C-alpha positions in Angstrom: 81.1 96.1 97.5 80.4 99.8 97.1 81.8 101.1 93.8 84.7 103.6 93.9 82.5 106.1 92.1 80.0 106.1 94.9 82.6 106.1 97.6 84.4 109.1 96.3 81.6 111.3 94.9 82.5 114.9 95.6 85.9 114.1 97.2 88.3 114.8 94.4 88.5 118.6 94.4 89.5 121.4 96.8 89.0 125.1 96.7 91.6 127.0 94.5 94.6 128.2 96.5 93.8 126.0 99.5 96.9 124.0 100.6 96.8 120.2 100.2 95.6 118.6 103.4 97.8 116.0 105.0 96.3 112.6 104.3 94.7 110.9 107.3 96.0 107.5 106.0 98.1 106.0 103.3 97.6 102.9 101.2 100.2 101.1 99.2 98.9 99.0 96.3 101.5 96.5 95.1 101.1 94.2 92.1 102.1 90.6 93.2 105.0 89.2 91.1 104.3 91.9 88.6 106.5 90.8 85.6 105.4 87.2 86.0 101.7 88.2 86.5 101.9 90.2 83.2 103.2 87.1 81.4 100.4 85.0 82.9 97.7 87.4 81.7 97.7 85.9 78.2 98.8 82.4 79.3 96.0 81.0 81.5 97.8 77.6 81.4 100.5 79.2 83.6 98.1 80.3 86.3 99.5 78.0 89.0 102.8 77.0 87.3 106.3 78.2 88.1 107.4 81.3 86.1 110.5 83.4 86.0 111.4 86.5 84.0 115.0 87.4 83.0 116.9 90.6 83.1 118.4 92.5 80.1 120.1 90.2 77.6 118.6 87.2 79.4 121.3 87.6 82.1 119.7 86.5 85.4 116.4 85.9 87.1 114.8 89.2 88.2 111.2 88.1 88.9 110.0 84.8 90.2 106.7 83.3 91.3 106.2 81.4 94.6 105.8 78.2 92.7 109.3 78.6 91.3 110.7 79.6 94.7 109.2 76.4 96.1 111.4 74.4 93.6 114.5 76.0 95.0 115.1 78.8 92.5 116.1 82.3 93.6 116.0 85.8 92.3 119.4 86.8 90.9 120.4 83.4 89.6 122.5 83.6 86.4 120.4 82.1 83.6 123.1 80.3 81.6 124.1 78.5 84.8 120.6 77.5 85.8 119.0 77.1 82.4 119.0 73.3 82.3 117.6 73.0 85.8 114.8 75.6 85.1 113.7 73.9 81.9 113.9 70.4 83.4 111.7 71.5 86.3 109.1 72.8 83.9 109.6 76.4 84.8 108.3 78.9 82.2 111.1 81.3 81.4 110.5 84.7 79.7 112.7 87.5 78.5 111.9 90.9 79.9 109.0 92.4 77.9 109.2 96.1 79.0 106.6 97.3 76.4 104.1 94.9 77.9 104.9 95.6 81.5 104.8 99.4 81.0 101.4 99.1 79.3 99.9 96.9 82.0 101.3 99.3 84.7 99.5 102.1 82.9 96.2 100.1 82.9 96.6 99.3 86.6 97.0 103.0 87.4 93.9 103.9 85.4 91.9 101.2 87.2 93.0 102.6 90.6 92.2 106.2 89.5 88.7 105.1 88.9 88.4 104.4 92.6 90.4 107.1 94.3 90.9 110.8 93.5 94.7 110.6 93.2 97.5 108.1 93.3 101.3 108.6 93.7 103.2 106.2 91.4 106.2 104.8 93.3 107.4 102.3 90.8 106.2 100.2 87.8 104.3 97.9 90.2 103.6 100.1 93.2 101.6 103.2 94.0 100.8 105.1 97.1 97.2 106.3 97.6 96.4 109.1 100.0 93.2 108.8 102.0 91.3 111.8 103.2 89.5 111.6 106.6 86.3 110.5 104.9 88.1 107.8 103.0 90.0 106.7 106.1 86.7 106.0 107.8 85.9 103.5 105.0 89.5 102.3 104.6 88.8 98.6 104.4 86.0 99.1 101.9 88.2 101.4 99.7 91.0 98.8 99.9 88.8 96.0 98.7 87.4 98.3 96.0 91.0 99.0 94.8 91.8 95.3 94.8 88.6 94.3 93.0 88.8 97.0 90.4 92.3 96.1 89.3 91.6 92.4 89.3 88.4 92.8 87.2 89.7 95.5 84.8 93.3 94.3 84.3 93.5 90.8 85.8 96.7 91.4 87.8 96.6 90.3 91.5 97.4 93.1 93.9 97.9 93.6 97.6 96.8 96.6 99.6 98.5 97.7 102.8 97.1 100.7 104.8 98.6 102.7 107.6 98.9 106.2 109.1 102.2 106.9 107.3 103.8 105.7 104.1 106.3 103.6 106.0 103.6 101.8 107.9 101.5 101.3 104.8 104.6 99.7 103.3 104.9 97.5 106.4 101.2 96.6 106.1 101.7 95.7 102.4 104.7 93.5 103.3 102.5 91.5 105.8 99.5 91.4 103.4 101.5 88.7 101.6 100.8 86.4 104.5 97.8 87.8 106.3 95.5 88.6 103.4 95.4 90.8 100.3 94.0 93.8 102.2 95.5 94.8 105.5 95.1 97.9 107.7 97.4 98.8 110.5 96.2 101.3 113.1 98.5 103.3 115.4 98.7 101.6 118.8 96.8 98.5 117.8 97.9 95.1 119.2 98.4 93.8 115.6 100.8 96.7 114.7 102.8 96.1 117.9 103.1 92.4 117.1 104.1 92.9 113.5 106.6 95.6 114.3 108.7 93.2 116.5 108.3 90.4 113.9 109.6 92.5 111.0 113.4 92.3 110.5 115.1 95.6 110.1 116.2 95.0 106.6 112.5 94.7 105.6 111.7 98.2 106.8 111.3 100.7 103.9 114.4 102.9 103.7 116.6 100.6 105.8 117.9 97.7 103.7 120.6 95.1 104.4 123.7 97.3 104.8 122.2 99.7 107.3 120.5 96.9 109.2 123.9 95.4 109.9 125.1 98.8 111.4 121.9 99.1 113.4 122.3 95.6 114.8 125.6 96.7 116.4 123.4 99.1 118.5 121.2 96.2 119.5 118.4 97.0 117.0 117.0 93.9 115.4 113.4 94.6 114.4 111.2 97.4 113.2 109.8 97.6 116.8 113.4 98.2 118.1 113.9 101.0 115.5 110.5 102.5 116.4 111.6 102.8 120.0 115.0 104.3 119.1 115.5 108.1 119.5 114.8 109.7 116.2 117.1 112.7 116.7 120.0 110.3 117.6 119.2 108.2 114.5 119.6 111.3 112.4 122.9 112.3 114.0 124.4 108.8 113.8 123.2 107.9 110.3 121.0 110.2 108.2 118.0 112.4 108.0 116.3 109.6 106.1 116.6 107.2 109.0 115.3 109.9 111.4 112.2 110.3 109.2 111.8 106.5 109.2 111.8 106.4 113.0 109.2 109.1 113.1 107.1 107.4 110.5 107.2 104.2 112.5 105.8 106.2 115.4 102.9 107.4 113.2 104.2 110.9 112.4 104.2 111.6 108.6 107.6 112.8 107.5 108.0 111.5 104.0 107.0 114.1 101.5 103.3 113.8 100.7 103.2 116.1 97.7 101.7 114.2 94.9 103.1 116.5 92.2 106.4 115.0 90.9 109.5 117.1 91.3 111.0 118.5 88.1 113.4 116.1 86.5 117.0 117.4 86.3 118.5 114.7 84.1 117.4 111.8 81.9 119.4 108.6 81.1 119.0 106.0 78.4 121.5 103.2 78.6 121.8 99.4 78.1 124.3 96.6 77.9 124.9 94.8 74.7 124.3 91.0 74.2 127.8 90.7 72.8 130.8 93.0 72.5 131.1 95.3 69.5 134.2 97.1 68.2 132.8 99.1 65.3 132.4 102.9 65.8 129.5 102.8 63.4 127.6 100.3 65.5 128.3 102.3 68.6 126.9 105.4 66.8 123.8 103.4 66.0 123.3 102.3 69.6 123.7 105.9 70.8 121.2 107.1 68.1 118.8 104.5 69.5 119.2 105.9 73.0 118.9 109.5 71.7 115.5 108.5 70.1 114.3 107.0 73.3 115.5 109.9 75.4 114.0 112.4 73.0 110.6 110.7 73.1 110.7 110.8 76.9 111.7 114.5 76.9 108.8 115.4 74.6 106.3 113.4 76.7 107.3 115.5 79.7 107.3 118.7 77.6 111.0 119.2 78.5 114.1 120.3 76.6 117.8 119.6 77.3 120.8 121.8 77.1 123.6 119.3 77.4 124.1 115.7 76.1 126.7 113.4 77.6 127.5 109.9 76.3 129.4 107.0 78.0 130.9 103.9 76.4 132.5 101.0 78.3 134.1 97.6 77.7 133.4 94.7 80.0 134.6 95.1 83.5 136.0 91.6 83.3 138.1 92.3 80.2 141.9 92.0 80.3 142.1 95.8 79.7 138.9 97.4 81.0 138.1 100.7 79.3 135.4 103.3 79.7 135.1 106.8 78.4 132.6 109.6 78.0 132.2 113.1 76.5 129.6 115.9 76.8 128.3 118.3 74.1 126.4 121.5 74.7 123.3 121.6 72.5 123.1 125.4 72.1 119.5 126.3 72.6 117.6 123.7 74.8 116.0 121.1 72.5 114.0 117.9 72.5 114.6 117.2 68.8 115.9 113.7 68.2 118.0 114.7 65.1 119.8 117.3 67.2 120.5 114.8 69.9 121.8 112.2 67.4 124.2 114.8 65.9 125.5 115.7 69.3 126.0 112.0 70.2 128.1 111.5 67.1 130.2 114.5 68.0 130.7 113.2 71.5 131.6 109.7 70.2 134.3 111.2 68.0 135.8 112.8 71.1 136.0 109.7 73.2 136.1 106.6 71.0 139.1 104.4 71.2 139.7 101.6 68.7 140.4 98.2 70.0 138.2 97.5 73.1 135.2 95.2 72.7 132.4 97.5 74.0 129.6 96.0 76.1 127.7 99.2 77.1 126.7 102.6 75.7 124.3 105.2 76.8 123.3 108.9 76.8 122.5 111.3 79.6 120.6 114.6 79.0 121.4 117.4 81.4 120.1 120.8 82.4 116.5 120.0 81.6 113.9 122.7 81.6 110.3 123.2 80.4 110.3 123.1 76.6 110.7 126.5 74.8 111.6 128.2 78.1 114.7 129.6 76.2 112.5 131.6 73.9 112.2 135.3 74.8 108.8 136.3 76.1 106.1 135.7 73.5 108.3 136.0 70.5 107.6 133.3 67.8 110.2 130.6 67.6 112.4 130.4 64.5 110.9 128.6 61.5 113.4 125.7 61.7 112.4 125.1 65.3 108.7 125.1 64.4 109.5 122.6 61.5 111.4 120.3 63.8 108.7 120.4 66.5 106.1 119.5 63.9 108.2 116.6 62.7 108.7 115.3 66.2 105.1 115.6 67.0 104.1 113.7 63.9 106.7 111.0 64.6 105.5 110.6 68.2 101.9 110.4 67.1 102.6 107.6 64.6 104.7 105.6 67.0 102.2 106.0 69.8 99.3 104.8 67.5 101.1 102.0 65.7 103.8 100.9 68.2 107.2 102.2 69.2 109.7 101.9 66.4 107.2 102.1 63.6 109.0 105.1 62.3 112.6 105.7 63.2 115.8 107.3 62.0 118.2 105.6 59.6 121.0 106.4 62.1 119.4 103.9 64.5 120.3 100.9 62.2 118.3 98.1 60.9 115.5 96.0 62.4 117.8 93.8 64.4 121.2 95.4 64.7 124.2 93.5 66.2 124.1 95.5 69.4 120.4 94.8 70.1 119.4 93.3 73.4 119.2 89.5 73.6 115.6 88.5 74.1 115.4 84.8 73.0 112.4 84.1 75.2 110.3 87.2 74.5 106.5 86.9 74.8 104.2 88.7 72.3 103.3 92.4 72.6 99.7 91.4 73.3 98.5 94.9 74.2 100.7 97.3 72.2 100.9 95.7 68.7 97.9 95.2 66.5 99.5 92.2 64.8 100.0 90.5 68.2 96.5 90.9 69.6 95.1 87.5 70.8 92.5 85.9 68.5 89.4 84.8 70.3 86.9 82.4 68.6 83.3 82.7 69.8 
């Protein structure tokens, strides 16, 4: 196999000011059973065994291996209802380990970037890769290089689907599960024609189950039927998105191919509690925790927020469901965690109601803009802003080096507060915590 470095020598740059060329082909690289594959990385004994991963608070199954599916289990099953059956069948059950999954996702992206000039991250386990004309001529070789590099460097199994548009690359990736880990679909090829009419509408990217039911009333049952449908009529009857999907199925690139992410306009940090809480102090701790997480993400993107909004809610199944929220203007845009925590406390005072057993709380940051854009021209920021920025920079550096939560604010509560997420089956932080690194005896 030719290495990615040799394949792509001299292909990553373009003259300054020259517009980005439309890719000749797209590839979609998808990690197979990603959450479960991450758990298997440090458990080789589970290589061919059934594995499932649970949602927040160990609520339901959100990731499942083919071996577990073969035993009759399904994604979405409520854990407390199927717990005994899962354990009796020998299924390995894990709580969601987001720190591990995020780190493995980052490593997968780095491995891919060593093979191709650019990638467009679509989700934690998927990334689109644009191919220039030169790369498209070597598409199969590049696809195998991507697959091999990720497997060797990270150990996570991946599938690579390639096509003339993102939608067709997504379709190729879908069929790569059955036809092989690397699959290329060319416009007008017999294979593409066959697969289009074998693909149910709900499996087409951007369609889904609800829309497929409406399209079925028009006699459309497969991706091939949708491909042959009039694109303009699809837009008039349904949406611009469906019109673009029809065009993409016909090989015309319509989905935005700009690899630069659009500016974020808002940021949310929210989570349900393992059990209900009634104390305002505990709610304030949970909100402070979300403020710390949101502030860290703001600073990572070099952004600042002008408005903070909170929401609190009791269970929807409670005898008297209750939810409320409040917003606070932050004055000058900021990414300072202490400022966010103070605002969350003020917002909580405005909307808290004694009595309900709260099961969820979260914060939303609004009116985001590049950090320090509020400062006039080149004037120096006030000393208190500089001091706060230095403090946040030091905090982020320590937590990045030694693990999230190494240094935190007293307002966030103790090591294991009552509102913390239930994770009774959590695996080790094998790649993000020095104390959890696997020990190998030579």
